[in-house]
C-alpha positions in Angstrom: 81.4 -121.3 -84.1 84.6 -119.3 -83.4 84.8 -116.3 -81.1 87.1 -113.4 -81.8 89.0 -112.8 -78.5 89.9 -109.2 -77.7 93.2 -108.1 -76.1 91.4 -107.4 -72.8 90.6 -111.1 -72.4 94.0 -112.4 -73.6 95.6 -110.0 -71.1 93.6 -111.4 -68.2 94.6 -114.9 -69.1 98.2 -114.5 -70.2 99.7 -111.5 -68.3 98.0 -111.6 -64.9 98.8 -113.8 -62.0 96.6 -116.8 -61.2 95.8 -115.1 -57.9 93.7 -112.5 -59.7 91.6 -115.1 -61.6 88.9 -113.6 -63.6 85.8 -115.4 -65.0 86.8 -114.3 -68.5 90.1 -116.2 -68.1 88.2 -119.4 -67.3 85.8 -118.9 -70.2 88.8 -118.4 -72.5 90.3 -121.6 -71.3 87.0 -123.4 -72.2 87.0 -121.9 -75.7 90.6 -122.9 -76.2 89.8 -126.5 -75.3 86.9 -126.4 -77.8 89.1 -125.0 -80.5 86.8 -122.0 -80.9 89.3 -119.1 -80.5 89.9 -116.6 -83.3 92.6 -113.8 -83.3 93.7 -111.1 -85.8 97.1 -109.6 -86.2 96.3 -106.3 -84.6 95.2 -108.1 -81.4 98.4 -110.2 -81.5 100.4 -106.9 -81.8 98.5 -105.3 -78.8 99.1 -108.3 -76.6 102.8 -108.3 -77.4 103.3 -104.6 -77.1 104.4 -103.2 -73.8 105.7 -106.5 -72.4 108.3 -105.6 -69.8 110.9 -108.3 -70.4 112.2 -109.9 -73.6 111.7 -113.3 -71.9 108.0 -112.6 -71.3 107.7 -111.4 -74.9 109.1 -114.7 -76.2 106.9 -116.8 -73.9 103.7 -114.8 -75.0 104.7 -114.9 -78.6 105.1 -118.7 -78.5 101.7 -119.2 -76.8 100.1 -117.0 -79.4 101.7 -118.7 -82.4 99.4 -121.7 -81.7 96.6 -119.5 -83.1 96.7 -118.5 -86.8 95.4 -115.1 -87.6 92.1 -114.7 -89.3 93.1 -113.4 -92.8 92.3 -109.8 -93.3 91.6 -108.1 -96.6 90.6 -104.7 -98.0 86.9 -105.3 -97.3 87.7 -105.6 -93.5 89.5 -102.3 -93.4 86.9 -100.6 -95.5 84.1 -101.9 -93.2 86.1 -100.8 -90.2 86.4 -97.3 -91.6 82.6 -97.3 -92.2 82.0 -98.4 -88.7 84.3 -95.7 -87.4 82.4 -93.1 -89.3 79.0 -94.4 -88.1 80.1 -94.5 -84.5 81.6 -91.0 -84.7 78.3 -89.7 -86.2 76.6 -91.1 -83.0 79.1 -89.3 -80.8 81.1 -92.5 -80.0 84.9 -92.4 -80.4 86.6 -95.8 -81.0 90.1 -96.9 -81.8 91.0 -98.1 -85.3 91.8 -101.6 -83.8 88.4 -101.8 -81.9 86.5 -101.0 -85.0 88.6 -103.4 -87.1 87.6 -106.1 -84.6 84.0 -105.1 -85.0 84.3 -105.3 -88.8 86.0 -108.7 -88.8 83.4 -110.1 -86.4 80.4 -108.6 -88.3 81.7 -109.8 -91.7 82.3 -113.3 -90.4 79.2 -113.4 -88.2 81.2 -114.3 -85.1 80.9 -112.9 -81.6 83.5 -110.7 -79.8 84.8 -111.9 -76.5 85.9 -108.8 -74.5 85.8 -107.2 -71.1 86.2 -103.8 -72.7 82.9 -101.8 -72.1 83.5 -99.8 -75.2 82.2 -102.7 -77.3 78.8 -102.5 -75.5 78.5 -98.9 -76.9 79.6 -100.0 -80.4 77.0 -102.9 -80.3 74.2 -100.3 -80.0 75.0 -99.1 -83.5 76.8 -101.9 -85.2 75.8 -105.4 -86.3 78.1 -107.1 -83.7 77.5 -109.7 -81.0 79.3 -109.8 -77.7 80.2 -113.2 -76.3 78.5 -113.8 -73.0 80.8 -115.6 -70.6 79.3 -115.0 -67.1 
């Protein structure tokens, strides 16, 4: 089964030096070798945003082009809005992208691979699973 990989994990694997190796980067490598990685356009955009040099941008873009985006449709965005409203009613503020990730994962019954602790809060109220890599 595929795993939806969040920006936080991609950043660890692609942007950081090998000297600061993180267990999530090794877990991502294993998922890549198994062909189990999923990505959506907003995650791709987050990864490529804020890159300091045009050369690094092109390198990252080429790496990411190996992974087709999970197609998104109106139901994904509507579910993300419903998740946003549900979380807000519980006192949890989330970004539109985070809640779109949650909606895509929930609708496709796939886990989210992230190091972002916000997803643990979302998981208390939303039907999402967090990929365990440790």
